[in-house]
C-alpha positions, -999 to +999 in steps of 0.1 A: +000+000+000+010+036-006-007+057+020-020+092+014-031+115+043-065+104+055-072+078+028-056+049+010-060+056-027-033+035-043-029-003-039-005-023-060-015-058-072+011-070-097+005-046-127-030-036-115-036-006-093-068-001-072-079+034-063-105+034-035-126+065-027-127+061+010-152+084+026-181+060+034-194+084+061-202+109+033-213+083+007-178+087-008-184+123-017-153+141-029-140+170-009-109+190-018-086+167+003-099+137-016-095+154-050-059+164-042-051+128-031-067+113-062-046+136-084-014+126-065-023+089-067-031+090-104+001+109-111+021+082-093+002+056-113+008+074-146+045+078-139+053+042-126+062+020-155+055-011-135+018-003-132-003-010-163-041-008-155-061+011-128-094+002-112-114+030-094-140+019-068-157+032-037-154+020-001-183+000+013-213-014-005-236+017-009-217+042-030-191+044-057-191+082-053-220+105-046-203+134-063-187+165-047-192+172-010-215+202-015-210+216+020-172+219+014-170+225-023-197+252-029-177+278-009-145+268-028-163+271-061-176+306-052-142+317-041-126+305-073-154+312-098-129+331-120-102+305-117-114+273-133-081+256-129-078+261-092-090+225-086-063+198-091-063+182-125-078+147-129-088+125-159-122+142-157-105+175-166-070+185-176-051+153-167-039+131-197-037+094-188-032+068-215-031+038-192-065+022-191-089+029-162-118+006-151-147+018-130-159-008-105-192+008-096-204-006-063-234+016-056-246+051-065-225+071-089-240+106-089-228+140-102-190+140-101-192+103-093-208+096-127-182+119-143-154+097-128-172+067-144-173+085-177-136+092-176-129+055-173-126+032-203-144+001-190-173+002-166-186-026-144-216-019-122-233-037-093-270-046-097-279-020-070-261+009-087-279+041-097-263+067-119-271+103-128-261+139-127-286+157-104-266+190-103-293+209-122-317+202-094-293+222-071-290+251-096-256+238-108-243+222-140-220+192-143-185+206-144-162+175-146-169+167-182-203+151-180-219+176-204-193+166-230-186+129-225-221+116-219-236+127-252-207+111-270-213+078-253-251+074-253-278+088-276-285+125-273-320+121-259-307+097-232-280+121-223-304+150-222-327+131-198-299+125-174-282+159-177-311+183-181-338+166-160-315+152-134-331+118-138-313+088-122-311+054-140-304+020-127-276-004-137-298-023-162-308+008-180-272+020-180-262-012-196-291-011-221-281+023-234-244+014-236-232+035-207-216+005-189-201-028-201-214-052-175-239-056-146-230-081-119-241-089-083-226-067-057-200-093-046-189-098-082-180-062-090-143-063-081-137-098-095-153-087-128-132-055-129-101-076-121-109-099-150-111-070-174-078-056-160-061-090-163-071-092-200-055-058-206-024-069-187-020-099-210-019-075-240+011-053-250+011-024-225+025+001-249+000-010-276-029-006-251-017+029-242-012+039-278-047+026-287-063+046-259-045+077-268-055+074-305-092+067-295-092+097-272-075+122-295-096+109-324-129+120-309-120+156-318-106+149-352-120+141-386-119+105-397-090+112-420 
């Protein structure tokens, strides 16, 4: 284990790294401390040649991540309304990472939690998962890439229902519209995510990273 203040974000398992959002008392909502630690852990993962694939999950069985901790983050957002890059970079915004990431969704993934999911390449969800971006019901808009990524992954009208009406969907609906790869029982989430990770580790690591980079960059380019 590599320990970060207050939380354990980075766990090594051969070539696979597990990032655990560990604030179960707040349904794994992200405060500034957690965001900073996630940035540091992902930077370590990116820069370590021995680590090939990452899995992001949440502590406990109720939540993957319930989004940003509103009580802590709203004052920060007001203070930095003219400084959009005051928040540490992450794969959701500003942080380039070509190693593959897998989301092991073990419960609710709301707001920023769903945006973490969208920043991952493979997504496995437990049967009790619920996903959505309820920010608009609080007078906010999704700010970690949800407005851009979701409509590129699922049909426009499905994305609009989630983003504009704040509607939540269950894991089966998420699978049906192509938002996630697999739905499994709660106890099978991490084994399923590990199975995907092991498949990637059996491939050429540089080829996997090059393929992800080409996929990512290609979304903003013409086919030619």
